[in-house]
C-alpha positions, 0 to 999 in steps of 0.5 A: 475554490475558483474552477477551471470554467469560472476563470478566463477561458485561455488560463492554462492548468499546471499539472505536475507528475511528481512520480516517475511516469511513462509516456502512456501516463503522461499522454493520457493526462495531456489528452483530457483537455487542451488547456493543460500543461503537463510537466514531469520528471524525465528524470529531473534533478531533485531541485528542478522537480521542487521548482515545478512542484511549487508551482503546480495547480494540480499534482500526480504523485508525491515524490519521497521526502521528509514530513517537514520537506512535504509541509513546506512543499504544500504550505508553500504553493498557495496556488495549489488546489489538488494532489492525487496520491498514486499509492497508499504510502503517499496518501498516508503521508499526505493525511498525516502531514502537519499542515496548516488550516489554511492548506487543509482547507485549500487542497483536495486530496484523492487517492488510488482507492482500491486499484491496488488491491487486486495486485497485492492480494495476488502477491500475497498468495504468490508468498504462500504458494511459494513457500507451500510448494518449494518448502518453507526454507527454500529460495525461489528457483530451488526445490525441496528435497524429497522427504526433508521439506515436502511441499504442501497444499493450501487447501484445508489450511487456515488463513488469517487476514488482518484488516478487511479493506479492499486488499484484506477483502480481495486476499479473503476471496482469493484464499477461499478460492483455494479451498482455505479456511478463512478468518479475519480480524477488524478493529470491531469484528462487525460488518459484512464479510463475504468469502470469511469463515470467522470474523472476529475483533482485534482483542482476539488476534491472540486467539486467531494466531495460534490456529493460523497456517498463514497470516496476511497482514493488510493494515494501514498504519495508525495509533491502534495498529503500530507495532500490533505484531510485535513480540507477544503476538509472533510468539503465539504464531504456529512454528509451521506459519507463513507470514505475509505483509502487504499492509503498512511496515509499521504494523510489523515490529522488524526486530521482534520478526527477526527475533521470532525467525531465529527461534522458528516463529514464524516459519517463513515470511514474504515482506512488501512493506517494512517497519522503515521506509526501507528495509537496511542494507544490513538487516538480518532479514536479507540473508535469512532463507525463509524470508522473501522480500519485495522492494516495496513494489508489489502493487507496481504493475502495469495494470494498476498504474493503468487504473490509477491513471484513468482514476485520475483523469476521470477526476481531471475532467470533473475538476475541468468542469467544476464538479466535485471530485471522486474519492476525496480523502480527508487529511488527518487533523 
C-alpha cells in the first residue's frame, strides 16, 4: 500500500466521517495533520454523503445500508485504504460484507475495540437494578406497591453472563461488586475469568439458566450464536429472572421472547439490541409493562465517543507515518 510518507508531500488525505459527529470529533480529526481534508454529515442528504464516501481514502463510521449497498460502496472506491467502524454493528457488517478479494486485500479495517464495554456493562446493571428496586412489572418513574411486588437486592443472587468478551467481563466485574454470584458461559469454557465464580462451556447453557436470577447476553452474532436463546432456552429460565441483551440482537429469538414473557418466563427484560435491525413499531414488546427498550444507543455516551475518537486519531497518526495500525480486524472470508 502507498503510504502518506511515500507520496507527494503536498498530497491531501480525504477522511470522510460517515456517521453523525459533533464539532469536537471533527476538530480532533482535523488537528491530527494539516494535510487532512475532513468531510462529514452536517447532515447531508444520502446522495451527497454517498458522493463523499466513494471518493474517500479513509472512512470514519459506516452509515446504515443494505449489504449490497455496502459492497458497492467499498468495492467501487479504488482509492479507499482504511475504514474505522465506530461501533460493533458497523464492525460486524463490514466483517461479513461479501467484498471482493481485491477489496479485502486493499482495505485496512479497525473497530472500537473495548471502548464501549464500560457503557454497555453499566447499562446492563441499570436494567438489573431497575427491576430489582422498582418491581418487575414497573416502568421507570413508578414504585412497587408495598406487599405486592417488593423491591429486592442483587447481593446473593446468581448472575449468568453469556459471552466473556470485554463487555461480558465488565458485566461480571460489576456483578461481583454488587455481591452477586457470577457464572459465565463461553464457547469452550476455557481461559482466565476474573470475577467469575463458575465458567462453563456453551453446551451447559441449559443447566445454568434454571439457577440464574439474572441473565446478561453479551455475544456477537455468528453461526454458533444466532438464535441461541430460543424457545427451548427461554422455557428453562426462572419465572423471576431478569434478562438483558447488550450483545447482538440475533442471539435472542424475538418471537420466542414474546411468547416466554406471556407465560411469565422471564419475569422482565431490558433490550438494547433486537433480532431485527430496528424493533418494529407494532412489536408486542413495546407495550409490555415488564420490558424496557433502548433505541440501540446504550454505548453512545460522551465518554465512549471520546475514547473511540482518541483511538481513531492515534491510528490516523500511524497511518500518516506509514506505520501498522493498532487493532486491525480481518474481514470474515
